[in-house]
N, C-alpha and C positions, 0 to 999 in steps of 0.2 A: 918535252923537247922533241924536235923532229929533225931528221936529217933529210935534206932535199935531194931527191934522186932525179927530179925533173927541175924545171924552173919555177914551180909553184908548189905550195903546200896548203892544205885545208885545215884550219883550226876549228874545232867544234867544242861546245860547252853546253851545260844545262841552263835552262831559262831561269830568270829571276822573276819575282812578283813585282809588278808595278813599274817596270823599267820603261824608259822611252827609247833605249838603245844601249849599245855597248861600245867601249873603247878597247882596241886591241893594240898591245905593245909588244915589241920584239927586242931581244937582247942577245949579244953574242955569247954570253957566259951564264945567264940566268940570275945574276946578282947585281949587275950594274950596266950602265950604258943603254938603258931602256929608251926606245924610240917609238912614238905613236906611228903605227903603220896604217891605221884606218879605224873606221867606226861603222856600226850597223844601225838599222832602225829597230823599232819595237818588235819583239818576238822573233828576231832573226838570231839564230844560234850557230851560225857558221860564217867563216870569213876566209877568203882565198887570198893568200899573200903571194904575189907574183914577182918575177924578176930576181929570183934567188939563185945562188951559186950551187951547182951540183956538188955533193959530197961535203957540204958545210952543215954543221949543227946549229940550229936556231932554237931559242927559248921564247915562249910566249906567255903573256898574262892578259887577263881580261877583267874589266870592271863595268858594272852597270851604271847608267846615268838616267836621271829623270826628275822632273819637278824641282829643279834647282839643287838636287843632291846627287852624290855619287856613292857607290858602294866601295868597300875595301877591294883591293886587288885580289884576284884568284891566286892560288898557289901557282908558281911558275911551272910550266910543263914543256 
């Protein structure tokens, strides 16, 4: 989870093998209300989520996609 002190937050994760990219989702509580906020390309392991409200806690999860398959979601952070 991250608390936005500015209007953006950088989400970082470890690379997966054989991925074509990653989906990044955000939730207000880490358990429900997940919304796709963006995706990245192959070998990109950071995502900047902008337009956030200062002092608000956000939860993120990531999953890899490629070759017609997707991985399980990461643990929410």
